[in-house]
Structures are given as structure tokens and as C-alpha cells.
KOLMIPA-45498 format. One line per field, with one value per residue (C-alpha): residue number from 0; residue in three letters; x, y negated, z negated. Coordinates in pm, 1 decimal, always signed. Last residue first. Layout:
seq (NUM/...)
type (ALA/...)
xx (X/...)
yy (Y/...)
zz (Z/...)
***
This chain:
seq (109/108/107/106/105/104/103/102/101/100/99/98/97/96/95/94/93/92/91/90/89/88/87/86/85/84/83/82/81/80/79/78/77/76/75/74/73/72/71/70/69/68/67/66/65/64/63/62/61/60/59/58/57/56/55/54/53/52/51/50/49/48/47/46/45/44/43/42/41/40/39/38/37/36/35/34/33/32/31/30/29/28/27/26/25/24/23/22/21/20/19/18/17/16/15/14/13/12/11/10/9/8/7/6/5/4/3/2/1/0)
type (ARG/GLY/HIS/ALA/ASP/ARG/LEU/ALA/LYS/PRO/ALA/LYS/HIS/GLN/TRP/ALA/ALA/LEU/VAL/LEU/ALA/LYS/VAL/VAL/ALA/PRO/GLU/ALA/GLY/ALA/LEU/THR/VAL/ARG/VAL/GLY/THR/VAL/SER/SER/GLY/TRP/VAL/LEU/LYS/GLU/ILE/PHE/HIS/PRO/HIS/LEU/ALA/LEU/ALA/GLN/GLU/ARG/GLN/ALA/GLU/PRO/LEU/PHE/ILE/HIS/ILE/ALA/GLU/GLU/GLY/PRO/PRO/VAL/THR/VAL/PHE/ILE/LYS/ASP/ARG/VAL/ARG/PHE/SER/GLN/TYR/LYS/PHE/HIS/PRO/ALA/GLU/THR/ALA/GLU/PRO/LEU/SER/LEU/ALA/TYR/ASN/ARG/VAL/THR/SER/TYR/LYS/MET)
xx (-2572.5/-2238.2/-2063.6/-2292.0/-2319.2/-1931.3/-1941.0/-2180.5/-1997.5/-1656.6/-1414.6/-1086.1/-1230.3/-1423.9/-1079.2/-932.4/-1190.7/-1168.6/-776.9/-811.7/-1095.0/-835.3/-573.3/-793.1/-942.0/-554.7/-402.8/-32.7/+218.8/+445.8/+262.9/+397.0/+134.2/+220.2/-50.3/-201.7/-122.1/+47.9/+208.8/+561.3/+657.7/+467.6/+469.9/+301.9/+244.6/+263.9/+74.3/+158.8/+212.6/+31.2/-301.0/-585.5/-454.6/-291.1/-598.5/-851.7/-629.8/-616.3/-951.5/-1028.1/-723.2/-890.8/-677.6/-409.3/-272.6/+118.3/+202.8/+477.9/+720.2/+632.2/+1069.9/+981.6/+734.8/+372.3/+93.1/-236.9/-559.3/-447.6/-703.9/-654.3/-1020.1/-988.6/-597.7/-355.0/-7.8/+332.1/+642.9/+985.2/+795.1/+407.6/+387.5/+39.1/-236.4/-623.3/-946.6/-1252.6/-1472.8/-1263.7/-1085.8/-783.5/-722.5/-832.9/-557.7/-266.7/-368.3/-317.5/-13.1/+123.1/+110.7/+39.3)
yy (-940.4/-838.6/-1172.7/-1393.1/-1099.3/-1135.3/-1485.6/-1526.7/-1227.1/-1445.5/-1254.0/-1102.9/-732.2/-804.1/-919.0/-602.8/-360.8/-544.5/-503.0/-132.9/-44.0/-240.3/-15.2/+305.9/+222.4/+138.2/+454.3/+403.8/+573.6/+229.8/+1.5/+142.0/+30.5/-50.5/+2.3/-204.2/-332.0/-65.3/-233.9/-278.4/-539.0/-516.5/-185.3/-103.0/+258.1/+427.2/+431.6/+597.0/+982.5/+947.3/+915.3/+1059.2/+1068.0/+718.8/+564.9/+722.3/+619.1/+241.7/+253.5/+403.0/+137.8/-207.1/-307.7/-587.1/-475.9/-505.0/-489.9/-285.2/-350.2/-709.4/-780.6/-1002.4/-845.7/-915.2/-978.9/-872.0/-998.6/-1385.2/-1529.3/-1907.3/-1908.5/-1553.4/-1567.6/-1378.7/-1368.4/-1397.5/-1302.3/-1513.8/-1674.2/-1652.5/-1811.9/-1932.6/-1734.9/-1819.2/-1607.3/-1804.4/-1499.9/-1244.8/-1257.9/-1376.0/-1017.6/-905.8/-1099.0/-1049.4/-699.2/-633.8/-844.4/-624.1/-357.3/-1.0)
zz (-756.8/-970.1/-907.8/-1102.1/-1408.9/-1436.1/-1394.4/-1661.1/-1895.5/-1859.2/-1653.9/-1827.7/-1845.2/-1484.5/-1336.6/-1475.8/-1340.7/-986.2/-994.6/-1152.6/-840.9/-579.2/-692.0/-663.0/-264.2/-173.6/-263.5/-406.7/-231.3/-232.9/-456.3/-753.0/-1042.6/-1358.8/-1609.6/-1906.5/-2226.6/-2392.0/-2748.3/-2901.8/-2681.0/-2375.2/-2249.3/-1908.6/-1881.1/-1574.6/-1208.3/-868.0/-910.5/-1255.6/-1058.2/-1221.3/-1608.1/-1616.5/-1428.1/-1752.6/-2015.4/-1822.5/-1838.4/-2163.5/-2315.7/-2114.8/-1812.1/-1781.3/-1418.4/-1330.3/-951.8/-802.7/-485.6/-489.4/-504.0/-845.1/-1037.8/-974.9/-1286.7/-1270.9/-1509.2/-1651.3/-1793.2/-1656.6/-1566.9/-1359.8/-1280.9/-1069.0/-1151.1/-1010.9/-1196.0/-1291.0/-1580.1/-1498.9/-1174.9/-1042.0/-829.3/-847.0/-901.8/-941.5/-748.5/-656.3/-298.7/-428.2/-586.3/-250.4/-70.4/-352.8/-357.1/+42.8/+91.3/-150.1/+77.1/+15.8)
***
């Protein structure tokens, strides 16, 4: 999967914006980060709630691993080479839904 596909999809979500985050790029909804991109654009970090994170790790260990931030697991790291586009898009959407305000999520669901 190409980074450009992830970028285009993330930015297609309501009120999604792109901004630098230290040495990373980030995608945000109302200033809340739902995806970061390390330099090189070979992987992305998706910030998911625990249940979705654990399910993704169990179902797709060949391209998804735990994302550890300090002493906590905060999301998943997706290696884009070999990643299934439909899975990645579903995880990006889930992260957006997790960070977006309820009214925005509800409006998007219509």
C-alpha cells in the first residue's frame, strides 16, 4: 500500500487536517491526532482504543505491530509494504471515529 493512498483517505474524512508533529506528519480531527507518519513514509501509526487495537494485532500480525509510547501501548504501527488497503482504511476510520466529537461522528454516519 502506498502512503499517498493513506494520506488521501485520511484527508477525505470530515474536518481532517494534516500538520507536522515533531519529526512526524500527523492527521488530526479538531486538533486530536488519529494517525502519525514517521519520516520515510514506510509505516504509519494509528491510535486506536484497546479492543480494536488488539483485534487488529490478532488478525493482521504480518503488517501490524503494537505501538509503544513510553510505557503504554497507544496504537498500532502498520508497515505499508504488504498491508491490505481495506484493513488500513478501516483502521484509519476507526481512529478518526475514536478522536472525533460525537456530533461529527453522527453527521458522518448519515
